[in-house]
C-alpha positions, 0 to 999 in steps of 0.5 A, a space after each residue: 384077568 390077571 396077567 402073569 409076566 414071566 421075568 427072565 434075563 434076555 427074554 424077548 417080548 415075543 417069547 414072553 407072549 409065547 409063554 403066556 399063550 402056553 400058560 393060557 392053554 394049560 389053564 383052559 385045558 384044566 378048566 375043560 378037565 374040571 367041567 368034564 369031571 363034574 
């Protein structure tokens, strides 16, 4: 799976990991909505 790295000045690795988890949650929610709609 492709990994999105959010590049921001002064961002910590922990923040980057949290942002990535949020992105994954959003993608999972979208996938669930698509499955339910079909």
